[in-house]
N, C-alpha and C positions, 0 to 999 in steps of 0.2 A: 546588392541589398542585403548582404549577410549582416545580421545584427552585430556580430563580433567586429566587423570592419568599421562600424560606426563608433565603437568605444574610443575613448581618448588615449590612444597608445602613444602618440607622438608629441603631445603638448601638455603643459606649457614648457616643461624643462626636460623632455625626454623620458624614456622608459625607466630610468634609474630612481625616479622619485618614489616616495613611500605610497603604497596602496593599502596595506592592511597590517594592523598590529593586533596580536591576540591578547587575551586577558592576562596571560603569563609572560608577556613581554617579547615574544617572538615577532619579528617584523619581516614583511615581504614587499618587494617592489613591484611596479608594473612589469619590469623586465622578468622577474620571477614568474609572474602570471603568464607572460607570453611564452617563456621557455617551457614551463611545466605543462601548459595546456597543449603546446606543440608535441611534447613527448607522448602525452596521453592519446592525442588525436592520431599520431603516427602508430602507436601500438595497437589501437582499436582498429585501425585501417588494415594493419598487417594481419590481424586475426580474421580478416575476411568481411568485416562489417562494411556496408555500403551506405551512401546517402539515402536517407528515407527510412533506414532501419531504426526501430525503437530500442532505446536503452533505458531500462527500468532501474531506478536508483533509490535505494533506501540505505542511506549511510549517515553517520554522525556529522554534525555541522563542524567542519574543519576547513582550513585553507585548501587542502587537497580536494575537497568537495566542490569548492569554487572553480578550481582548475579543471575539474571533470566537466562541470557545466559548460565552461568556456570551450573545452575540447569538442564537446558534442556540437556546439554551434559552428565551430571551425570546420569540422568534418562533414557537416550536413546531416548528422544523426538527429533523430527526434528524441529529445530529452524528456523522460517521463519520471518526475520525482514522486516519491511516496512518503507520507508521514511515517516517521520511524517508530510510531506506537502501533502500527497495524500488525495484526496477528495472522495466523495461518489461514483462517477462513476468508478474511479480507484480502489477503495476498493472493489467494487462489482466484478470486474474481478478477483482480487487476491483471494478473499474468494471463489469464484466459482471454480477457477482453483486448488487451494491448498487443498480445502476441510479440513480445520483444525478441530481438536476436541476441541480446545480452542483458544480464542482470548483475548489478554491482551492489553488494550488500555488506553489512558487518559480518565478520566471521561467525559470530554467535547466532546469526540468522541463516547461515548457509544450509543447515539441515532442514529449515522450513521451505526454502526455495527449491532445493535440489529435486524433490519428488514432483514438483509442479512442472518441471521441464524435461522429465526423463524421456519422453517420446517426442521431443522436438529438437530443433537444431540450435536452441538457445544455450549459451554458455553462461556460467555463473563465476563471477570474479568477486574478490573480497577486499575490503579496506576498513580498518578500525580507526578509532579516534586518534591513535598515535601515528597513523599513516602507514601502517604495516598491513600486509595481505598480498594476495596474488596479483592484484592490479599494480600495487607499488613494485613488486618484484619484476613485473613484466615491462615496466616503463624505465627501469634502471638504465638500460643501454639504448633506448630509443632516441633518434635524432631530436634536437631541440629546435629545429626549424620545420615549419609546416605551411604549405600554401593553402590559405583559407578558401574554402569553396565559395565560389561566386554563384549566387542563386537568385531566383525571381523573388519579388517582394511577397508573393503569396505562397511561398514554400513554407511548409509546416516546420516550426522550430521547436515547439513544445507541445506535449500532450499532457494537459493538466486536468485532473478529474475533479468534479464538484464534490462537496463534502458528503453528499448523500443523506442529508438530514431528513429528507421527505421521500426517499426512495432509493433505487440503485444509483450509484454515482454515474455521471456521464462524462466522457472524455472530451474536453474542449480542445480543438485543434487551433493553436495560436501561431500566426505566421511571423516570419522575420519582419515583414512590413508593419503588422500590428504593433509589435513591441518597439520598433524603431520610432514610429509616430507617437506612441504614448509617452515613451521615456523622454523624447525631446520636449514634448509639451510640459511634462512635470519639471524638468530641469529649468525651463524658462519661467514657469508659473511660480515655483517655489525659490527661485533665485540661487540655484546651486552654481557654484564656481570652484575652481581648483583650490581655493583657500579653505574650503569647508572640511570639516571632519565629522563624520556621521557616527553616532553610537548605534551599532547594529546588534540588537539582542533578539531579533526575530528568527524563526526557523526559515530555512531556505528551500523547503519543499512546497511552499505556498507563494502565491503571487505577491503578497506584501513584502516578504523578505527577499524574494528572488528578483522580480521585475522592478518593483518600486525601489527598494533599498539598494541592492547591487546595481541596478540599472542607472539610478541617479548618480552613484559614485563613479562608475565606470565611464559614463557619458560625459560627466563634467570634469573628470580628471582629478577629483579630490581623493581623500583617504578615509578610512573607517577604523574604528576600534571594534573588533570582531569578537563578540562574546558567544560562547557555545549555547547559552540559554539566558533567559531573564532571571536574574537574581537581584533583589532590591538592594542589598548591601553592595554588591559588586557594581551595580549601576551607579549608586551614590559615589563610589570611589572613582569611577571613570568619567562621570559627567563633567567635571571641571576641565578635562583635557579635550572636550568635544564642543561642537557648537550647534549640531542638529541631532534630534532624536526622533525616531519613528517607533510607534508602539500601538498595542491594542488597548482598549480602555482599562483592562485588568492591570496593565503595567502602571498606569497612572494612579489607580486606586491603591495599589500596593505601595507606591512611592509616598502617597499621602499618609499612609499608615506608619511611616517611619518618622520617629520624633525629630531626627536631625536633618530631615529634608526641608529646605526653605530656599530663600533668595540667594544666599551665599553659595549653595550647591550649584545654582543655575546661572551664576554670574556670567559664564562664557557662552551660554546658549542663546542663539538668535531665533531658533524655531523648534517647537514641539509639534509633531504631527500624529494624529490618531486615526485609525481605520480598522477595517475587517469586522466591526461590530458597532452598534450605536453607542455613542459616548453620552452617558447620562448628563443632563444639564447640571445636576448637583456636583458631579465630579468636575465639570468645566468651571463652575463657580468656585469650588473649593481650591482648585489648582490655581486659579487666577489670584484668589485672595491670599494664598500661601506664598506664591512665587512672583506674582506680577506678570506672569506669562499667560496669554490666551492660547489654549491649544487650538491648532488648526485641524478641523475635522473634514475629511473628504469621503468620497463614496466610490466604490468600484465593485467589480464582480470577477469571478474566475474567467468568464466568457469575454470580458471587455477591458480588463485592467481598469484604470481610473477614468471616471466619468465626470465627477463634479469635485469642486474644492472650495472651501471658504478661502478668501483672498489672503495673499501674503501681506499686502498693504490695503487695509480696509477692515470693515467690521467682520469679525469672526463670531458668528451668531450661534449661541448655544441651541442645540436641538435641530440644527439644520446642517446640511452638507455643502451649502454654498451654491453658486451658479454653475452651469456647465463649463467645463474646461474648453479652451479655444479649439475650434475644429470639430467639436462634438455637438450634435443636435439632440435634444431631449424634448419629448412631448409627453403630456398627461392625457390619457384617452379613456373613453368609456368602453363598455363591453362590445361595442361595434367599431372600435378603433377610431372613433371621432373625438377630436380635441375637446376637452372640458375647459371651463372658464377658470381663471386664476382663483385660487382658494378652494377649488373643488378637488376632491380625492378621486384618483383613477390609477390606471396601470401606467408604469413608467416604461416608455419605449425609447430606444436610442439608435442613433446612426453615426458612423464615423469611421476613420481609418483604423481605429483601435479595436473595432468589433470583430470577433473571431470568425473563422472560416465556416465552422459548423461543428457538429458532434461526430466523433469517431465512430464510423460504421452505423450511424443512426440517421439515415437520410430523411426518413419520414418525420422524426422528431425535429430535425434541423428545419425542414420545410414548415412545420407547425409553429415553430418559434420565431419565424420571420413573417412580417406582414407582406402583402403583395407589393407595397411601395418601398420595401427594403429595410424597415425598422425591426430591430430585435426586441422581442417581448421579454423584458427582464423578469417578470413574475412578481416584481415589487410594486407596492402601492405607494403613492406619494402625492404631494401637492406643491405647486408653485405659489409663493406669495407674489404680490404685485411687483416687487423689485427683482424678481428672478431667483431668489433663494429656494432651494429644493428641500423639503422635509420628507423623510421616509416614514411611512405610516405602518410598514410591515409587509410580509410576503402575501401574495394573493391567496396562497394556500392556507395562510393563517387567519384570513378574514373569517369572521364568525357571522353566521346568519341565524339570528334568534328571532323566532316568531315572524319570519319574513323580512326582517330589518337587518341591514348590514352594520356590523360592529367592527371598527378597525382597532386591533389590539394596542397599537402604539399610542392612539389617542387616549385610551383608558389608562395605560401605563404611565403616561406623562402626568395625569392627574394624581394617581396613587403615589408616584415618586415625589410629588411636591408636599406630601403630608409629613408632619413632624415625625421623626423617628424612622422613616422609611429610607433604606439604602437604595433599593431597586426593586423592581417587580417584573413579573412575566404574566401576561393575560392570555388565556387559551379558551377555546370552546370545547365543551364536552357534551355527550349526549344528554338530552332532556326530554322527558316523556311528553310534555305539553308543547314546548317551543322548538323542538327538533334539536337545537343546540342552546346550551346555557353558558353564560360567561362566568368563569372563576378566575381568581387571581392568586398567584403564589408570590409572597413578598419576603424580603430580607430586612430584618429590623436592626437598627443600631444596637451594639452591645450595651446592655444596661438599661435600655429604654423599655418602660413598662407600657404595654398597650394590649388590646384584645380586639378580637374580630368585630364584636358588636360596636365598639367605639368608632372604629374606622368605617364601618358600614354606615353609621349615623352621619359622619362627616360627608361620605361620598354621596348621600342622598341630596345634599345641597349643591353638588358640583356636576353630577352626571344624570342624564336622562335615565329613566327606569330601565329601558331596554339595554342600555350600556352598562349598567351597574352590575358588578359581580354579585352572583347569588351566594358564593362562598369565597372566603379569603383565608388562605393557609399561610402559615409562617415556616420558613426553613432557614437553616444556617447560611446556605449559599445555593445559587441556581446552578443546574447542571450546564456545562459549557463544553464546546469542542476546543481543540488546541489553539484556535485563533480567537477564542473569546465569545463566539456566537452562542447564545442560549439555545440549548437543545429542547425545543418545544415539543418535538415528538416524544422525547423521554417523559416530559411532564404530562403529555396527553395519555401515555400508557399508564403512568403512575396514578393519575387522578381521573381516569376515564369513567369511573363508576360513582364519582363524587355527588352527582345529582340525581342518581337513579334509586 
C-alpha cells in the first residue's frame, strides 16, 4: 500500500517516457525519477533515518525536490513540506512541533535552521535551485536501486500543516491509503490518461500542487511542464504545449489581465481546474467569455484532499464546487449534528477513505473534530441544492452573529461581487457596541471605475436584509491573501477591528 508503488512506473511504454520538462527546456523521464529517488532514499537510510522519521523540507521547486518527495515515500519517511516564505519564528514552531530527524533546506536558510536543532539529533542538509548542496553531494555515489518499503494503508506518509489563518497551525497526518484513494478518484473523475500534459505552476509544499498535481500525473503516467512559479507570460508561452492546467483563482484573474490571452492560447487545452480558494463567479464568466472554456472548480482541505468537484462532463456551475466525489459522503448539519434540508446552510461534515488519520500529537483536538459516527467536522459552512451541488458559504469561525442573527459572509460577498465595478469583496464581523458584531465589507473596485460607499450602500438596501447589510464598506487595491490565494480575513479583522467602535 505504499503510495509510490501505485504510481505508473511501468505503463504504457516503460520508464523511459517523458515525465517532466522544465521551463528552460530540461527534460526528465520516469526512469530518471526512479533512479534519483532511489539514490536519495539510499543516502537518507545510510545516514541512520528510519521509517516513521519526519523529514522537514523547505527547498525551491525543482525536479530534485520531486525526487526527494518520492524518496521519502519509498523509504517510509514522513514528508513534512514547508512554505519557502516562512521565516525564523515560524520555522521554530514547525521544527519544535514536528521534531524532525532531518531538515533539508536552501543553503541560504541553513543559518536559520541550525540553531533550532542544536540540542537534538536532527541533521540539516541543503539543496539550492540549481540542485547543489550537501544533499546533492551525498547522493552522488549512492546506489540507484532501492527496495520501496511495503507498508500498511494507514501508515503516515505526509505531515502537512494547516495554514494557521485562525490560530496555530495543526499537523494533519495523511496516510498512504488516504492519498492512494483520493488520487485514483481524481484521475478517473477528471479523465486523466497517459496522453495528457499538465501545466504545473503551483507550489509543491501544498496539497494542491503536491497531491493533486503531481499525484494525477504520476498515477496516470502522463507528463507535465514544470514551472518554478506562476508567471503569466511564461504560462501564456507554455499553454499551447499542454492540455490541462491546475491553478488558484488568482492565476486565472491574472491571465485575464493579459491582452493576448484568448481562445488561440487555449486551443490545445481540454481542462482548466481551479481550487484552494473560492473562484468568483465573475472570473468564471469572464474566462468562459474570453476562451470558451468553463473552469472546473473543486473543493478540498489539507485534512481530506479533494472532496467535491464540478463534473468533467456536465454543468460546471459558477459559485459551486459540484457534487461529492465518488466514495465520499458529505452531509450538512446543524449545531446538534443533525442533517438539514436541501437549501439550508449548515456545517459541512465528511467521511471517506481520503479523510486524514488525525492531528499530530493533538489527540483531544482530533477527537473533537470527529463526530461519534465518524464524520470529520470541516469547519466550513455550506448548502446543497436540490440536485446535489455544494456551495461553500465560508468558515464557521468567519460566521458573524449580529444582534443574535447569523450572517454568512459568502452570501453577502456574492451580492456585493455582482455590483457594477466590483472585482471582489471580503465580508467580516467586527466588534459593535450594540449588536455585538457588525458586518463590514472590504472591496476591490475595477480600475477607473468611479463609485463611493454611499452609492453602493443604497444599492445593497434593495438586495440584502438589514442585519446582513454592511454597516461600512471600504475600498482597497487588493485583498490580503496567503500563498494559495485564500483571503486572510484574520488580517482584515486586525486592520478594521475598530471600524464600528
